[in-house]
FIVEX-244411 format. One line per 4 residues: number of its first residue (from 1); for each residue y, x, z of C-alpha. Coordinates in steps of 0.001 Angstrom, whole numbers. Each point is the difference from the previous one (the first is absolute). Layout:
FIVEX-244411
NUM) Y,X,Z; ...
end
This chain:
FIVEX-244411
1) 118660,79273,83093; 501,-3651,-1400; -2620,-2576,1170; -1871,-1768,-3781
5) -2526,-2548,1767; -2428,28,3052; -3428,-1427,-96; -1828,-1372,3025
9) -3171,-1021,867; -1283,-702,3250; 2267,1696,1781; 1250,-1873,3523
13) 1049,-3379,-988; -115,1002,-3766; -2836,-1440,-2359; 709,638,-3065
17) 4079,490,-1133; 1735,1512,-2753; 3453,1169,616; 2520,1295,-2224
21) 3174,2142,1501; 3268,-193,-2638; 2459,2921,475; 3288,-1095,2182
25) 305,-1133,3514; -3547,-2795,507; 58,-2219,3290; -3571,-764,1230
29) 777,-3059,1202; -2629,-2424,2461; -610,-1333,3256; -1229,2306,2938
33) -3352,746,-527; -223,-715,-3583; -1474,2998,-753; 3915,2023,-1014
37) -952,3361,2258; -4197,-131,-1252; 2187,160,-3497; 1385,3485,884
41) -2661,1268,2192; -2309,-339,-3345; 2492,1949,-1818; 14,2961,2478
45) -4118,-159,410; -53,263,-4041; 2375,2834,346; -1348,2037,2510
49) -3700,-1584,1433; -508,-1475,3719; 583,2155,2935; -206,-139,3424
53) 1709,-1671,2069; 2713,-1257,-2152; -2281,-1473,-2840; -3716,-448,706
57) -2676,-951,-2818; 5,-3381,2756; 3106,-830,-214; -188,-534,-3633
61) -3332,-1439,-1745; 348,-3928,569; -2275,-1049,2684; -3603,-1297,-1194
65) 492,2112,-3482; -1888,2810,-954; 1670,1932,-2755; 3877,-384,-488
69) 2110,2700,-2036; 3969,484,-545; 1189,912,-4121; 3737,1375,552
73) 1589,953,-3411; 3619,1571,55; 2220,2469,-1751; 333,3275,743
77) 2025,2925,-2144; -430,-2018,-3409; -3589,-107,824; -1899,-3855,652
81) -2320,551,2629; -2820,-1936,1544; -1774,755,2830; -3160,-2146,1558
85) -1319,59,2981; -3374,-1769,1994; -1323,-1315,2950; -3366,-487,827
89) -2009,-1856,3295; -3087,2140,717; -1657,-1977,2974; 2769,403,2746
93) 2079,2172,-1631; 2901,122,-2628; 411,2632,-2083; 1976,1159,-2541
97) -2126,1241,-3664; 841,1527,-2902; 2567,-718,-1872; 2298,1073,-3125
101) 3555,784,-1384; 730,-753,-3531; 2823,2240,-1307; 1510,-964,-3349
105) -3047,-1558,-1086; -2124,3312,1433; -2347,-1229,2699; -1292,2351,2528
109) -2932,-1173,3121; 1149,1171,2723; -1359,-109,4118; 2459,-1619,2619
113) 1228,3275,1108; 461,1530,-3446; 1924,-3006,-1128; 2116,104,3443
117) 1100,4153,-1128; 402,-1049,-4036; 2926,-2552,1477; 1290,2398,2537
121) 49,2399,-3230; 1533,-2650,-2056; 2569,-1538,2335; 1129,3528,565
125) -838,53,4048; -828,3226,2082; -3779,454,-15; -74,121,3875
129) 33,-4053,-576; -3608,697,-844; -1327,518,3665; 2151,-2016,1338
133) -709,-3937,862; 3665,-1357,-202; 1667,674,-2943; 3253,240,1121
137) 2092,1011,-2718; -1550,-3299,-2069; 687,-2249,3472; 3632,1401,572
141) 1382,-54,-3541; -1843,-2631,-2276; -1339,-2750,2854; 472,-63,3655
145) -1905,-2491,1795; 2105,-2002,2207; -1901,760,3405; -50,3758,-1414
149) 4118,-5,16; -209,-1561,3444; -1937,2775,1190; 1836,2906,-1203
153) 3531,-1433,1514; -1724,-1596,3461; -1989,2823,826; 672,2944,2250
157) 1781,2570,-1044; -2492,2659,-255; -2332,-2295,-1815; 2953,-845,-2767
161) 653,3956,-250; -3550,159,-933; -243,-2332,-3035; 2982,1194,-1344
165) -1628,3876,63; -3075,-2174,-1411; 2663,-1418,-2559; 1696,3526,-1101
169) -3510,1602,395; 1746,2165,2499; -2419,-592,2607; -1778,3123,-1144
173) 2018,2240,2071; -134,-2573,3046; -4116,1080,-374; 772,3421,-688
177) 1552,-39,3257; -2563,-1388,1797; -2846,1546,-1717; 1582,3483,983
181) 393,-1188,3533; -3497,-434,-140; -929,3174,-1764; 2429,2199,2359
185) -1792,-1645,3259; -3487,1253,-1947; 1875,3195,-654; 888,637,3888
189) -3521,-1210,1074; -775,3057,-2497; 2202,2455,2032; -2039,-768,3072
193) -2840,507,-1970; 934,3215,-1479; 2200,1209,3190; -3268,-226,1895
197) -2215,1987,-2624; 2155,2936,-126; 836,47,4161; -2736,2476,217
201) 1758,2168,-2739; 1513,2546,2535; -3159,-168,2307; -2410,711,-2731
205) 2072,3064,-1565; 186,1437,3572; -4070,-248,702; 29,1458,-3681
209) 2350,3333,1324; -2022,-43,3162; -3229,-133,-1603; 818,2659,-3032
213) 1696,2038,3329; -3136,-237,1462; -2315,909,-2494; 2095,3366,-477
217) -410,977,3513; -4092,-520,-301; 160,2023,-3169; 1872,2801,2085
221) -2409,-632,2560; -2821,419,-2611; 1470,3107,-844; 268,1094,3868
225) -3718,-534,676; -1051,1058,-3093; 2199,3547,626; -2058,-403,3785
229) -3212,-62,-1975; 374,3357,-2037; 765,1792,2763; -2821,-1063,2331
233) -2396,470,-3364; 1408,3857,906; -379,-102,3758; -4152,-1240,-1104
237) -108,2939,-2034; 991,1894,2491; -2144,-1442,2519; -2780,379,-2014
241) 841,3654,-388; 468,161,3973; -3830,-1667,469; -1269,2638,-2929
245) 1395,2744,2007; -1640,-1125,3459; -3086,-390,-1705; 347,3679,-992
249) 815,1278,3417; -3095,-2499,1092; -1953,2044,-2866; 1168,3245,1092
253) -1135,-906,4076; -3390,-239,-1215; -391,3082,-1935; 1528,1839,2947
257) -2827,-1898,2063; -2508,863,-2565; 1575,3655,-42; -756,361,3585
261) -3179,-1448,23; -888,2767,-1939; 2351,2660,1176; -2601,2167,1943
265) -2285,-62,-3070; 3356,774,-2532; 2225,2440,1915; 858,1628,-2909
269) 1086,-2959,-1576; 1973,-1579,2855; 2058,3961,60; 573,-1187,-3449
273) 516,-3514,1065; 2580,1840,3118; 2261,1975,-3034; -197,-2924,-2137
277) 2199,-1546,2772; 2282,2406,841; 770,227,-3536; 715,-3989,-150
281) 1788,687,3959; 1860,2230,-2123; 1229,-1954,-2688; 840,-3000,1926
285) 2423,2234,2299; 1790,990,-3431; 246,-3622,-1016; 1318,-1067,3494
289) 2424,3149,263; 1439,-961,-3808; 800,-3283,1140; 3627,-672,1918
293) 94,-3397,1225; 3241,-786,2252; -806,-27,3444; -367,-3141,2451
297) -916,-1991,-2888; -926,-3584,1021; -2161,-1902,-2489; 955,-3653,1535
301) 3556,687,-781; -240,1334,-3273; -2402,-3217,-704; 2605,-2207,1214
305) 3028,1739,-1867; -2373,-211,-3427; -643,-3625,1188; 4044,-971,290
309) 717,2081,-3339; -3194,-2162,-1629; 2018,-3498,1191; 3329,1449,-1701
313) -1710,718,-3109; -1366,-3186,-271; 3289,-2099,856; 1730,2075,-2626
317) -2199,-882,-2139; 33,-3888,570; 3255,40,-710; 229,1467,-2715
321) -3175,-2227,-1387; 2100,-3112,1131; 3405,874,-1562; -1925,1003,-2914
325) -1431,-3087,-362; 3668,-1762,786; 1382,2047,-2660; -3076,-666,-2786
329) 432,-4062,288; 4324,254,47; -946,2068,-2935; -2622,-2902,-1492
333) 2706,-2247,863; 3059,1804,-1965; -2587,511,-3442; -866,-4080,307
337) 4046,-868,315; 493,2281,-2458; -2132,-1723,-2716; 767,-3047,979
341) 3986,884,-463; -1155,1101,-3583; -1623,-3357,-573; 2426,-2078,1055
345) 2728,2505,-1907; -2352,-672,-3323; -600,-3966,408; 3893,-316,826
349) 854,1772,-3247; -809,-3584,-1697; 2193,-1915,1599; 2928,622,-2584
353) -2426,-1071,-2126; -863,-2724,1360; 3307,-1500,529; 832,-31,-3690
357) -3107,-1592,-858; 783,-2717,1776; 3577,94,-982; -1807,-655,-3427
361) -2419,-2707,798; 2374,-1570,1679; 2409,-49,-3192; -3128,-1190,-2334
365) -993,-2630,2493; 2925,-1468,-299; -251,-1198,-3307; -2825,-2425,981
369) 2012,-3315,856; 1630,664,-3565; -3303,374,-1524; -1552,-3175,1536
373) 3065,-1849,-1567; -1127,729,-3410; -3477,-343,731; 945,-3684,863
377) 2173,-380,-2688; -2638,508,-2254; -2538,-2245,1739; 2113,-2949,-690
381) 683,1415,-3414; -3549,25,-923; -406,-3633,1917; 2563,-1412,-1821
385) -1514,1511,-3548; -2993,-621,650; 1001,-3603,562; 1774,56,-3623
389) -3068,1565,-1548; -2298,-2717,1174; 2775,-2808,-1077; 119,1489,-2795
393) -3714,220,-906; -298,-4288,909; 3005,-327,-2760; -1752,2103,-2545
397) -3107,-1814,749; 1659,-3353,-67; 1818,1179,-3667; -3230,1148,-1756
401) -1538,-3380,1632; 3186,-2248,-1806; -782,2204,-3082; -3535,-684,-114
405) 116,-3823,550; 3279,337,-2967; -2357,1210,-2165; -2714,-2936,894
409) 2739,-2730,-584; 217,-2721,-2296; 1399,-2096,1298; 3137,-711,2614
413) -1763,-1318,3039; 3977,-1225,1001; 1050,-1717,-3368; -3693,-569,-1590
417) 1711,2251,-3182; -1639,2000,-2699; 1006,4026,904; 368,1459,-3239
421) -1106,3544,-448; 3573,1098,-94; 1148,-1140,2774; -3042,1470,1884
425) 317,2917,-1816; 3755,524,1406; -1411,-862,3842; -2725,2996,-582
429) 2461,2174,-504; 2044,-1218,2575; -2684,413,2494; -1267,3276,-1331
433) 3484,1306,70; -31,-1191,3576; -3904,1902,697; 1974,2749,-1283
437) 2814,284,1986; -2220,-843,3061; -2667,2837,-655; 2633,2259,-515
441) 1915,-774,3033; -3570,215,2183; 8,3359,-1674; 3035,1013,1275
445) -415,-1334,3655; -3613,1603,-222; 1701,3683,-690; 2689,-676,2457
449) -3253,-1186,2837; -1222,3193,-957; 3046,2175,267; 1053,-1471,3753
453) -4218,399,1205; 585,3903,-918; 3063,231,1595; -1008,-1931,2783
457) -2776,2883,485; 2239,2494,-455; 2032,-1590,3324; -3179,-253,1602
461) -1188,3525,-762; 3236,832,1555; 100,-2061,2973; -3449,1265,1067
465) 1735,3791,-748; 2510,-1191,2531; -2634,-1639,2434; -1836,3506,-242
469) 3040,1683,753; 423,-1888,3361; -3304,1179,1182; 1115,3359,-508
473) 3438,-588,1544; -2065,-1343,3166; -1768,3073,137; 2253,2324,-789
477) 2315,-1699,2633; -2937,442,2808; -685,3860,-1142; 4118,415,424
481) 351,-1255,3717; -3364,2290,-10; 1552,3350,-940; 3248,-1204,1938
485) -1966,245,3236; -1837,2777,-1101; 3763,1344,-213; 884,-759,3479
489) -3049,1347,1638; 370,3582,-1432; 3068,-30,1701; -1906,-405,3144
493) -2748,2696,-840; 2730,2585,-686; 1188,-282,3318; -3413,118,1497
497) -263,3471,-2165; 2613,1281,1672; -1164,-474,3457; -3465,1506,-692
501) 1151,3137,-1581; 2015,178,3235; -3018,-602,2409; -2157,2431,-2441
505) 2575,2545,1093; 317,-321,3516; -4319,580,-194; 754,2913,-1616
509) 2367,769,2074; -2426,-368,3115; -2386,2165,-1908; 2049,3144,-617
513) 989,-516,3635; -3923,667,866; -748,2349,-1993; 3250,2150,1647
517) -2697,12,3313; -2322,1701,212; -2586,-110,-2519; -3779,-823,559
521) -558,3282,-2116; 1830,1669,3489; -1785,-2180,2063; -3651,573,-1445
525) 1076,3523,224; 413,-111,3917; -2971,-1689,282; -2510,2577,-2055
529) 1744,3216,1986; -656,-1880,3484; -3307,-666,-1061; -1105,3247,-1194
533) 1832,1294,3305; -2894,-2477,1745; -2558,779,-2193; 526,4080,628
537) 187,-273,3370; -3777,-2210,-218; -1274,3374,-1479; 1342,2113,2169
541) -1645,-1950,2446; -3272,26,-2081; 369,3755,-387; 359,789,3573
545) -2685,-2273,891; -2305,1907,-2446; 1110,3845,1338; -1377,-1659,3508
549) -3374,-918,-1045; -137,3259,-2419; 723,1964,3364; -2188,-1879,1546
553) -2957,523,-2566; 781,3502,246; -288,494,3432; -3440,-2691,-99
557) -1332,2549,-2843; 1173,3002,2065; -2169,-1268,2921; -2927,-1050,-1558
561) -48,3854,-1358; 746,1453,2982; -2549,-2059,2186; -2877,-1483,-1592
565) -1044,-1410,3350; 3517,-1536,359; -969,-2063,-3728; -633,-3327,2021
569) 3047,170,1997; 1749,925,-3392; -1667,-3088,-1389; 1196,-2400,2260
573) 3348,1195,-390; 628,-635,-3487; -1547,-3707,757; 2649,-654,2249
577) 2323,-1254,-2798; -2597,-1876,-1639; 1253,-3394,1712; 3272,1303,-1333
581) -565,-21,-3293; -1340,-2780,-68; 2442,-2367,1525; 2366,1998,-2515
585) -2283,-892,-2549; -74,-3991,717; 3479,9,664; 762,1312,-3310
589) -2847,-2995,-1769; 2087,-2401,2251; 3414,1060,-756; -1168,-192,-3997
593) -1512,-3557,798; 3364,-1066,1875; 1505,997,-3330; -2192,-1758,-2267
597) 571,-2590,2034; 3198,-179,-399; 132,415,-3663; -1896,-2952,-28
601) 2625,-1863,1934; 2834,1442,-2192; -1917,-1777,-2903; -353,-2905,1532
605) 3474,-123,794; 1079,1211,-3897; -2214,-3268,-849; 1351,-2183,2138
609) 3612,1149,-1010; -1083,-587,-3949; -844,-3451,683; 2985,-797,1656
613) 1805,1400,-2866; -1708,-1595,-2352; 118,-3890,2013; 3820,624,356
617) 354,657,-3847; -1521,-2827,-291; 2032,-1979,2177; 2718,1452,-1761
621) -945,-984,-3485; -135,-3707,1625; 3230,312,1530; 2090,984,-2979
625) -1730,-2752,-1775; 1387,-2519,2254; 3152,1721,95; 355,-166,-3396
629) -614,-3420,-589; 2654,-948,2939; 2219,1979,-1799; -143,-1972,-2562
633) 346,-3440,1167; 3038,1768,1988; 1612,205,-3352; -1463,-3254,-860
637) 1576,-1390,2691; 3363,1397,-884; 168,-1424,-3097; -911,-3711,1449
641) 2980,1009,2059; 2397,1049,-2799; -1003,-3740,-2106; 506,-1899,3065
645) 3400,1516,708; 513,-769,-3830; -677,-3597,-23; 1490,-1065,3316
649) 3712,2226,-645; -57,-156,-4143; -2034,-2828,-1075; 93,-2828,2320
653) 3598,-241,205; -115,186,-4136; -1882,-2878,-94; 2220,-2148,2716
657) 3405,1264,-2228; -1370,-903,-3220; -1354,-3436,1404; 3652,-588,1859
661) 2137,841,-3980; -2187,-2266,-1743; 748,-2793,2486; 3621,621,516
665) 776,-205,-4029; -2480,-3063,246; 2025,-1675,2806; 2719,572,-1226
669) -333,-1594,-3469; -2105,-2648,1572; 3074,-1069,2549; 2571,-331,-3233
673) -2098,-2433,-1734; -1260,-2104,3060; 3856,324,724; 944,-1452,-3245
677) -2878,-2405,-831; 723,-1562,3825; 3810,79,-860; -693,-2578,-3023
681) -2374,-1780,1824; 2233,-551,3365; 2983,-920,-987; 2145,284,3121
685) 2407,2973,819; -976,-318,3868; -3616,921,-940; -1191,3863,-838
689) -3321,1121,-476; -1323,3648,67; -3302,1888,227; -504,2595,3304
693) -1560,2876,341; -3440,-1478,-22; 535,-2073,-2662; 355,-3032,1925
697) 2613,-2369,-1778; 2812,-932,2637; 2339,-2691,-364; 3317,59,1615
701) 2129,-3238,623; 3794,564,1068; -955,3465,1125; -2518,-1245,2096
705) -3811,866,-1129; -2590,-3335,-570; -3862,791,992; -2010,-799,-3693
709) -1716,-2397,2396; 3000,-1405,854; 1628,-781,-3339; -738,-3834,-1605
713) -2639,-417,-2501; 2318,381,-3269; 1548,3349,2011; -3393,1475,341
717) -1194,-1274,-3494; 3505,1964,-1742; -817,3000,2387; -3741,425,-1281
721) 938,-872,-4077; 2921,2405,140; -2151,2371,1522; -2930,-915,-2406
725) 1781,841,-2935; 1834,3235,1206; -3900,1354,1204; -868,-1426,-3581
729) 2984,2031,-1918; -671,2975,1752; -3030,1098,-746; 394,-1009,-2846
733) 3057,2835,-401; -1621,2416,2278; -3880,-525,-1871; 1187,568,-3555
737) -3459,-368,-1404; -590,-3367,814; -572,-2456,-2802; 397,-3372,1722
741) 4159,462,547; 7,-3462,-2528; -1872,-1820,2296; 782,-1967,3198
745) -1753,-2351,1940; 1056,-1940,2635; -1848,-2388,2266; 2209,-2930,1828
749) 3109,2576,19; 2573,-3245,821; -1531,-1240,3161; 2379,-1562,2324
753) 3421,518,-2443; 2504,-2395,-816; 1490,-1374,-3595; 2681,2902,-351
757) -2617,2372,1567; -2332,-642,-3053; 2965,241,-2313; 414,3605,1574
761) -3721,875,-809; 303,-1036,-4004; 3257,2292,38; -1726,2874,2026
765) -3754,-507,-2546; 2972,-44,-2865; 815,3820,1315; -3489,1141,-28
769) -1068,2224,-3290; -3193,-2473,-702; -1834,-1105,-3101; -2291,-2294,2301
773) 489,-1894,3021; -2467,-1748,1403; 1584,-2410,3593; -2696,-1860,1904
777) 1690,-3153,1864; 277,-3347,143; 4243,-373,341; 569,-2236,-3143
781) 3115,1542,-569; -1402,3359,-1042; -686,-1953,-2864; 3315,-63,-1436
785) 545,3705,-333; -3730,1279,-1322; -974,190,-3352; -3561,-1786,461
789) -1696,-2394,2321; -3855,478,974; -1245,-3147,2140; -2831,283,1823
793) -1487,-2825,1697; -3796,-902,1332; -2486,-2767,-1621; -1961,-44,3373
797) -1090,3817,1023; 638,1278,-3189; 3330,1692,-1065; 1338,-739,-3723
801) 3059,538,-1879; 1947,-3375,-164; 1861,-786,-3391
end
């Protein structure tokens, strides 16, 4: 980059001023306050616009002016570029307004931010500068105000290192570390929240297990109660039969009473009845003789034994139901694990294909930079050919106009001689040849332009394909990570399947062991035998009673037959058992009612148990949902901790290592250049300079370190200049893309220098690979070793160039 000209209008102490910058070394000479530094600030404003706090608009616009402007023209990569920025005062505020950039006569109207972005692109500066207020690259490679250099030299080490990090664009590593620490702190808060969330997981799992067991117990209880109710129904049926039997006995008694009342008149009929009673008596006697029962039967002991057997049977049924339910749950888990393992095996089968796809996409994407370089080359060629076409068309138009003028020309406008037709024809033939040549060239250029446009479209299409593959690569990598995670979980589920199968085998063995014990059918058979024995005993008692009643009936009939006069007595005898029959009937009815009440109570209990089971089922469903949610939160906690450990153990140290390596490389180059420039400026074998680890200049004299603040004015300036030139060289060497390497602006670099040191400055600048150097100084001796001198003075309060 080489400056050509700057035009100032109402900028600081300038009203209207035009300054040309020739190639070579230039001295801006003038008294303090003449406006030399204002000119340098105007150059920076033209390139990058105003910024706070270093270059605010209030410090640029001349006091009392409403509008201001800077127009800067310079050469860059063989192109002449002109940029103009404007300032406007609106009320108490001074704003930058739209300006323009002209590149090879092509003008672009742009906003201030757009112009800054365009200049950063043209000068090859990093894009990150666009979002920063301070342009460190320009400030420390091209132009550094005196205050900035003193600031970087005299500030503490941490501030200096921060500035250098920003200059070399490695402050991003520090920002990454600081942001990462904040993010890690937030993640620790997330750990606390997630750990609190998943804390109830084990308790809720236990509650779920207990609820499921309680539900199983209630179902077993329901089945037991239902079984008791069925038995009760059988007892109710028997009680109804007994009641009917008692009713029959009562009816017989009434019949006997009625027979007794008519015994006197129907003696024959009574005889018949007597005979019938005898027959019945014989039949009952036969039945009693046919019934063989153990002696000394104790019904109370039999009933207790039946109850004990019932309890054993119910306990056995309960144990089988519990183990059966456990086996069902375990087998369900086995089925779910087998399905999950099968699904994960199917998913991991795609792992190898995804890895191959990632490798192929990485290979295709590697062509991205090559395609972009080709596009930039084609853009440059297209821009050049469009420019040539425009010039050729202008030339063609000019030649045609000349030809038209020749045809209408009769007298030479210079010598006023008459032009002959022969000479006019010769001129027209020459111009026609020029026109044909220009048209042919224009046609050739147009064809070449179309070809370049076609190639550019092909490159753009390929770039779009690469971008599409990049998107596919990101997606495929995510899928690959997911498949790797599935593969890890597959091993865990296979191990869990083995444990679950073992648990199922143990439960099956317990079930087999129960079957080897006394079976439910055997217990029921014993119960049935005992119940039959009780029923047979009751039946025998009933027959015995019936037999006695028939005996009594025969006796009464005989008495009635023997003596009618004893009829009243016989009737009274028969009436003696009337209360017993009624009491027995009432008792049978009471027993039936008690059984019905008990059945009703059991029905209520069954309803309560059913409601409890339904309530437990709802609680279980709700608790299962809570457990599932907590399991997901626990998985999220584990993943978050894994990410936290990776960031803290690997990524954070990596950023520190990268920054350290870059700073070591910069320090080595910086220290070497600083020592070289300082030794040239201070020709004293006893004085030695170096840069320490914090980039602080250390001066040693006779083996003793001297604090920078205790140096003489000339030594301070020498150190500052050496530091400034070393910084310029290091930045230009490290950041290869910048295009301002041929330009250097020095602001009062020789303050406090002796005459001999001024000569050293000339030698130092002679070793710098520069095409244009601008020095601001009031030292008259510098005029002897620069190519050009621009003198600046003040007329009143207005800065101007002194001829």
